[in-house]
C-alpha positions as CSV (number, residue, x, y, z in Angstrom):
1,M,-16.6,258.9,169.5
2,N,-18.4,257.4,172.4
3,L,-17.0,257.3,175.9
4,D,-18.0,254.6,178.3
5,P,-18.6,256.1,181.6
6,A,-18.0,252.8,183.5
7,T,-14.6,251.8,182.1
8,G,-13.5,255.3,180.8
9,N,-12.6,253.8,177.3
10,V,-13.2,255.9,174.2
11,H,-14.9,253.9,171.4
12,L,-14.5,255.0,167.8
13,N,-16.4,254.2,164.8
14,P,-14.4,252.1,162.1
15,L,-14.0,255.1,159.8
16,A,-12.6,257.2,162.6
17,R,-10.1,254.3,163.6
18,S,-9.1,254.1,159.8
19,A,-8.7,257.8,159.7
20,A,-6.5,257.8,163.1
21,A,-4.6,254.5,161.8
22,I,-3.8,256.4,158.5
23,L,-3.0,260.0,159.6
24,W,-1.3,259.5,163.1
25,P,1.6,257.3,161.9
26,S,2.1,259.3,158.5
27,F,2.4,262.5,160.5
28,V,5.1,261.1,162.9
29,A,6.8,259.8,159.8
30,A,6.5,263.1,158.2
31,V,8.1,264.9,161.1
32,L,11.0,262.5,161.2
33,A,11.5,262.7,157.6
34,T,11.3,266.5,157.3
35,A,13.8,266.8,160.1
36,V,16.3,264.3,158.7
37,F,16.0,265.8,155.0
38,F,16.2,269.4,156.1
39,V,19.5,268.7,158.2
40,H,21.2,268.1,155.0
41,V,19.2,270.2,152.5
42,D,18.6,273.9,152.7
43,P,15.1,274.7,151.2
44,D,16.7,277.8,149.8
45,D,19.5,276.0,148.2
46,L,16.8,273.6,146.9
47,R,15.0,276.4,145.5
48,L,17.8,277.8,143.6
49,V,18.5,274.6,141.9
50,T,14.9,273.6,141.2
51,F,12.8,276.7,140.6
52,P,15.2,279.9,140.8
53,E,12.5,282.0,139.4
54,W,10.1,281.3,142.2
55,K,10.3,283.4,145.3
56,I,9.8,280.9,148.1
57,S,10.7,281.6,151.4
58,R,12.9,279.2,153.4
59,E,9.9,278.8,156.1
60,L,7.6,277.9,153.0
61,G,10.2,275.4,151.9
62,Y,10.1,273.7,155.1
63,T,6.3,273.6,155.1
64,L,5.9,272.3,151.6
65,G,8.5,269.7,152.2
66,F,6.5,268.7,155.3
67,F,3.3,268.1,153.5
68,M,5.1,266.6,150.7
69,F,6.3,263.9,153.4
70,W,3.1,263.7,155.2
71,G,1.3,263.2,151.7
72,V,3.8,260.1,150.9
73,G,3.4,258.8,154.4
74,T,-0.4,259.0,154.1
75,L,-0.6,257.1,150.9
76,A,1.6,254.3,152.4
77,S,-0.6,254.3,155.5
78,F,-3.8,254.3,153.4
79,F,-2.5,251.1,151.3
80,C,-1.4,249.4,154.6
81,V,-4.9,249.7,156.2
82,I,-6.5,248.5,152.7
83,L,-4.3,245.6,153.0
84,L,-5.1,244.7,156.4
85,T,-8.8,244.9,155.7
86,L,-8.9,242.7,152.6
87,H,-10.8,239.4,153.4
88,V,-9.2,236.7,151.4
89,P,-10.3,233.1,152.0
90,P,-7.9,230.9,153.3
91,E,-6.4,228.3,151.1
92,P,-7.3,224.7,152.1
93,R,-4.4,223.1,154.1
94,H,-3.0,219.9,153.0
95,T,-1.6,217.7,155.5
96,E,-0.1,214.1,155.5
97,E,-3.3,212.6,156.7
98,T,-5.5,214.0,153.7
99,N,-2.8,213.1,151.4
100,E,-2.8,209.3,152.5
101,A,-6.5,209.1,152.5
102,E,-6.7,210.1,149.0
103,Q,-4.3,207.3,147.8
104,P,-5.8,203.9,146.9
């Protein structure tokens, strides 16, 4: 990270920019998904249905849910960054002028 003293702008290297573009939106999405999910589902009830023999506290259930949502969001953001950085050569455009010139 470099700070330009003249303008006050911060310049990040490409890896840091990609990491920020992946982790920050996925974090915000995980916060929202966790809130919406756990408004409707109690972690203790979920534990009783899925793994009744495990002793998982309600707080640990919230934490595991948050990190699960963050992981899913991170994967989605990662694939978006990959798709945005792919360099695909453009296909040649066909116009009416080129079509008319090709005809005898």
